[in-house]
GUKE-942723 format. One record per residue (C-alpha): residue in one letter; x, y, z. Coordinates in nm, 2 decimals. Example, Ala and Ser with C-alpha at 12.3 -4.5 7.8 and 13.67 -1.06 7.14 Angstrom:
REM residues 2
(atom 'a' (1.23 -0.45 0.78))
(atom 's' (1.37 -0.11 0.71))
***
This chain:
REM residues 229
(atom 'x' (0.31 -3.91 -1.83))
(atom 'x' (0.63 -3.91 -1.64))
(atom 'x' (0.83 -3.98 -1.96))
(atom 'x' (0.64 -3.70 -2.14))
(atom 'x' (0.72 -3.46 -1.86))
(atom 'x' (1.08 -3.56 -1.85))
(atom 'x' (1.12 -3.51 -2.23))
(atom 'x' (0.95 -3.17 -2.22))
(atom 'x' (0.66 -3.29 -2.43))
(atom 'x' (0.42 -3.23 -2.14))
(atom 'x' (0.43 -2.93 -1.91))
(atom 'x' (0.24 -3.03 -1.60))
(atom 'x' (0.34 -3.10 -1.24))
(atom 'x' (0.29 -3.46 -1.14))
(atom 'x' (0.21 -3.45 -0.76))
(atom 'x' (0.18 -3.82 -0.71))
(atom 'x' (0.03 -4.15 -0.84))
(atom 'x' (-0.23 -4.38 -0.69))
(atom 'x' (-0.35 -4.73 -0.80))
(atom 'x' (-0.66 -4.87 -0.64))
(atom 'x' (-0.71 -5.25 -0.66))
(atom 'x' (-0.48 -5.26 -0.96))
(atom 'x' (-0.38 -5.55 -1.18))
(atom 'x' (-0.01 -5.47 -1.17))
(atom 'x' (0.20 -5.79 -1.17))
(atom 'x' (0.01 -6.11 -1.26))
(atom 'x' (0.30 -6.33 -1.17))
(atom 'x' (0.26 -6.23 -0.80))
(atom 'x' (-0.11 -6.16 -0.80))
(atom 'x' (-0.22 -6.49 -0.94))
(atom 'x' (-0.02 -6.65 -0.66))
(atom 'x' (-0.22 -6.45 -0.40))
(atom 'x' (-0.56 -6.59 -0.49))
(atom 'x' (-0.51 -6.90 -0.28))
(atom 'x' (-0.38 -6.74 0.04))
(atom 'x' (-0.65 -6.47 0.02))
(atom 'x' (-0.92 -6.73 -0.04))
(atom 'x' (-0.79 -6.95 0.25))
(atom 'x' (-0.77 -6.64 0.48))
(atom 'x' (-1.14 -6.56 0.41))
(atom 'x' (-1.25 -6.93 0.43))
(atom 'x' (-1.35 -6.95 0.07))
(atom 'x' (-1.13 -7.26 0.03))
(atom 'x' (-0.97 -7.51 0.26))
(atom 'x' (-0.60 -7.60 0.31))
(atom 'x' (-0.63 -7.91 0.09))
(atom 'x' (-0.75 -7.70 -0.20))
(atom 'x' (-0.47 -7.45 -0.15))
(atom 'x' (-0.21 -7.72 -0.15))
(atom 'x' (-0.36 -7.85 -0.48))
(atom 'x' (-0.36 -7.50 -0.63))
(atom 'x' (0.01 -7.44 -0.55))
(atom 'x' (0.12 -7.67 -0.83))
(atom 'x' (-0.10 -7.48 -1.08))
(atom 'x' (0.05 -7.15 -0.95))
(atom 'x' (0.40 -7.28 -1.01))
(atom 'x' (0.31 -7.38 -1.37))
(atom 'x' (0.13 -7.04 -1.42))
(atom 'x' (0.44 -6.85 -1.31))
(atom 'x' (0.67 -7.07 -1.52))
(atom 'x' (0.46 -7.00 -1.83))
(atom 'x' (0.48 -6.62 -1.76))
(atom 'x' (0.85 -6.64 -1.71))
(atom 'x' (0.88 -6.82 -2.05))
(atom 'x' (0.65 -6.56 -2.21))
(atom 'x' (0.43 -6.85 -2.32))
(atom 'x' (0.13 -6.62 -2.31))
(atom 'x' (-0.13 -6.85 -2.45))
(atom 'x' (-0.03 -7.13 -2.22))
(atom 'x' (-0.01 -6.90 -1.93))
(atom 'x' (-0.35 -6.76 -1.99))
(atom 'x' (-0.51 -7.10 -1.98))
(atom 'x' (-0.31 -7.22 -1.68))
(atom 'x' (-0.34 -6.91 -1.47))
(atom 'x' (-0.71 -6.89 -1.52))
(atom 'x' (-0.75 -7.23 -1.35))
(atom 'x' (-0.64 -7.07 -1.02))
(atom 'x' (-0.95 -6.84 -0.99))
(atom 'x' (-1.17 -7.11 -1.14))
(atom 'x' (-1.07 -7.34 -0.85))
(atom 'x' (-1.16 -7.07 -0.59))
(atom 'x' (-1.49 -7.01 -0.75))
(atom 'x' (-1.57 -7.38 -0.78))
(atom 'x' (-1.53 -7.43 -0.41))
(atom 'x' (-1.66 -7.09 -0.29))
(atom 'x' (-1.97 -7.10 -0.51))
(atom 'x' (-2.14 -6.80 -0.67))
(atom 'x' (-1.97 -6.52 -0.49))
(atom 'x' (-1.91 -6.16 -0.58))
(atom 'x' (-1.54 -6.15 -0.69))
(atom 'x' (-1.54 -5.77 -0.63))
(atom 'x' (-1.68 -5.79 -0.28))
(atom 'x' (-1.69 -6.13 -0.11))
(atom 'x' (-1.95 -6.01 0.14))
(atom 'x' (-2.20 -5.91 -0.13))
(atom 'x' (-2.42 -6.13 -0.36))
(atom 'x' (-2.33 -6.13 -0.73))
(atom 'x' (-2.62 -5.99 -0.94))
(atom 'x' (-2.58 -5.97 -1.31))
(atom 'x' (-2.28 -6.04 -1.54))
(atom 'x' (-2.06 -5.79 -1.36))
(atom 'x' (-2.21 -5.87 -1.01))
(atom 'x' (-2.37 -5.52 -0.99))
(atom 'x' (-2.66 -5.33 -1.15))
(atom 'x' (-2.51 -5.05 -1.35))
(atom 'x' (-2.84 -4.92 -1.49))
(atom 'x' (-2.81 -4.58 -1.32))
(atom 'x' (-2.45 -4.53 -1.42))
(atom 'x' (-2.51 -4.63 -1.78))
(atom 'x' (-2.81 -4.40 -1.81))
(atom 'x' (-2.61 -4.11 -1.66))
(atom 'x' (-2.31 -4.15 -1.88))
(atom 'x' (-2.53 -4.17 -2.19))
(atom 'x' (-2.74 -3.87 -2.09))
(atom 'x' (-2.74 -3.57 -2.33))
(atom 'x' (-2.59 -3.34 -2.07))
(atom 'x' (-2.29 -3.56 -2.00))
(atom 'x' (-2.23 -3.64 -2.37))
(atom 'x' (-2.23 -3.27 -2.44))
(atom 'x' (-2.00 -3.19 -2.15))
(atom 'x' (-1.76 -3.45 -2.27))
(atom 'x' (-1.79 -3.32 -2.63))
(atom 'x' (-1.89 -3.66 -2.76))
(atom 'x' (-2.26 -3.60 -2.83))
(atom 'x' (-2.20 -3.67 -3.20))
(atom 'x' (-2.04 -4.01 -3.13))
(atom 'x' (-2.27 -4.30 -3.23))
(atom 'x' (-2.13 -4.56 -2.98))
(atom 'x' (-2.29 -4.58 -2.64))
(atom 'x' (-2.10 -4.58 -2.31))
(atom 'x' (-2.09 -4.92 -2.14))
(atom 'x' (-1.93 -5.06 -1.83))
(atom 'x' (-1.73 -5.32 -2.02))
(atom 'x' (-1.69 -5.28 -2.40))
(atom 'x' (-1.63 -5.61 -2.57))
(atom 'x' (-1.48 -5.44 -2.88))
(atom 'x' (-1.22 -5.28 -2.67))
(atom 'x' (-1.17 -5.58 -2.45))
(atom 'x' (-1.08 -5.82 -2.74))
(atom 'x' (-0.80 -5.58 -2.84))
(atom 'x' (-0.61 -5.67 -2.52))
(atom 'x' (-0.38 -5.97 -2.59))
(atom 'x' (-0.28 -6.24 -2.35))
(atom 'x' (0.06 -6.07 -2.32))
(atom 'x' (-0.11 -5.74 -2.22))
(atom 'x' (-0.31 -5.92 -1.95))
(atom 'x' (-0.01 -6.12 -1.81))
(atom 'x' (0.28 -5.88 -1.83))
(atom 'x' (0.40 -5.69 -1.53))
(atom 'x' (0.39 -5.31 -1.52))
(atom 'x' (0.54 -5.29 -1.18))
(atom 'x' (0.86 -5.15 -1.34))
(atom 'x' (0.69 -4.81 -1.38))
(atom 'x' (0.66 -4.75 -1.00))
(atom 'x' (1.03 -4.73 -0.91))
(atom 'x' (1.07 -4.47 -1.19))
(atom 'x' (0.82 -4.25 -1.00))
(atom 'x' (0.98 -4.32 -0.66))
(atom 'x' (1.33 -4.25 -0.78))
(atom 'x' (1.21 -3.90 -0.88))
(atom 'x' (1.05 -3.84 -0.54))
(atom 'x' (0.70 -3.86 -0.67))
(atom 'x' (0.49 -4.03 -0.40))
(atom 'x' (0.30 -4.35 -0.49))
(atom 'x' (0.00 -4.50 -0.31))
(atom 'x' (-0.11 -4.86 -0.37))
(atom 'x' (-0.44 -4.94 -0.20))
(atom 'x' (-0.68 -5.24 -0.20))
(atom 'x' (-1.02 -5.30 -0.05))
(atom 'x' (-0.99 -5.61 0.18))
(atom 'x' (-1.31 -5.76 0.05))
(atom 'x' (-1.21 -5.76 -0.32))
(atom 'x' (-1.10 -6.11 -0.45))
(atom 'x' (-1.01 -6.03 -0.81))
(atom 'x' (-0.74 -5.78 -0.73))
(atom 'x' (-0.70 -5.85 -0.36))
(atom 'x' (-0.49 -5.69 -0.09))
(atom 'x' (-0.26 -5.99 -0.04))
(atom 'x' (-0.15 -5.96 -0.40))
(atom 'x' (-0.12 -5.58 -0.37))
(atom 'x' (0.10 -5.62 -0.07))
(atom 'x' (0.31 -5.88 -0.25))
(atom 'x' (0.36 -5.64 -0.55))
(atom 'x' (0.47 -5.36 -0.32))
(atom 'x' (0.71 -5.58 -0.12))
(atom 'x' (0.88 -5.70 -0.44))
(atom 'x' (0.93 -5.36 -0.61))
(atom 'x' (1.29 -5.32 -0.73))
(atom 'x' (1.38 -4.98 -0.59))
(atom 'x' (1.64 -4.81 -0.36))
(atom 'x' (1.44 -4.84 -0.03))
(atom 'x' (1.29 -5.18 -0.08))
(atom 'x' (1.45 -5.34 0.23))
(atom 'x' (1.39 -5.03 0.45))
(atom 'x' (1.03 -5.01 0.34))
(atom 'x' (0.96 -5.38 0.40))
(atom 'x' (1.10 -5.35 0.75))
(atom 'x' (0.84 -5.09 0.84))
(atom 'x' (0.55 -5.21 1.05))
(atom 'x' (0.20 -5.27 0.90))
(atom 'x' (0.01 -5.05 1.14))
(atom 'x' (-0.36 -4.97 1.19))
(atom 'x' (-0.49 -4.69 0.98))
(atom 'x' (-0.74 -4.48 1.18))
(atom 'x' (-1.03 -4.27 1.05))
(atom 'x' (-1.21 -4.06 1.31))
(atom 'x' (-1.05 -4.28 1.58))
(atom 'x' (-1.17 -4.61 1.43))
(atom 'x' (-0.96 -4.87 1.26))
(atom 'x' (-1.03 -4.84 0.88))
(atom 'x' (-0.75 -5.05 0.75))
(atom 'x' (-0.38 -5.13 0.77))
(atom 'x' (-0.10 -4.91 0.63))
(atom 'x' (0.27 -4.92 0.56))
(atom 'x' (0.43 -4.60 0.45))
(atom 'x' (0.77 -4.45 0.41))
(atom 'x' (1.03 -4.32 0.16))
(atom 'x' (0.75 -4.19 -0.07))
(atom 'x' (0.56 -4.52 -0.10))
(atom 'x' (0.24 -4.61 0.08))
(atom 'x' (0.05 -4.94 0.09))
(atom 'x' (-0.30 -4.94 0.23))
(atom 'x' (-0.55 -5.22 0.28))
(atom 'x' (-0.90 -5.08 0.35))
(atom 'x' (-1.14 -5.26 0.58))
(atom 'x' (-1.49 -5.32 0.46))
(atom 'x' (-1.41 -5.22 0.11))
(atom 'x' (-1.44 -5.41 -0.22))
(atom 'x' (-1.30 -5.34 -0.56))
***
């Protein structure tokens, strides 16, 4: 969008960008699974120590652009957490996992496929049904797509004074806040050192602590208490 605006191909005002529980930089976020799991007592220190060698291999394969090897190696990290933690909800570790996606999406699926919604979206003549995760679309993503970092886009926004918010629910495992904080801390931009020196302070909503926040120079990182994916 920013590139299209800059080239004149798109005439809109971009007021800001926000990414919630995003998969932004796998190199850093795979490495965060262990610390997050230990912090939340899903694994013990011995398991974390064992995982660290796998993390090193995962990151090495990503650095080498060995996408097939990286996909196999990196997936072992989450597998190890789940093997020790048991059948947990990877999107909210305080909730049970029910169904293939850990939630019942019957109501959402029915709503999205209702006649009124299809007509409002001008897709009533489309034969395919809306689904939460479409396998046809999913298989089109390559290992490189899943393992490449897209963090380089964020400094582009910040350099043009477009505010960026990165936020994570603190109960989400799959795209957890430890990984989100690591992505933000490692962004290559003009105010990196100044931003990282700012305190991570409590974020208050109606006087109650609702999370932790670090904000400055147009960039905000927020970890939200009691929230999942």
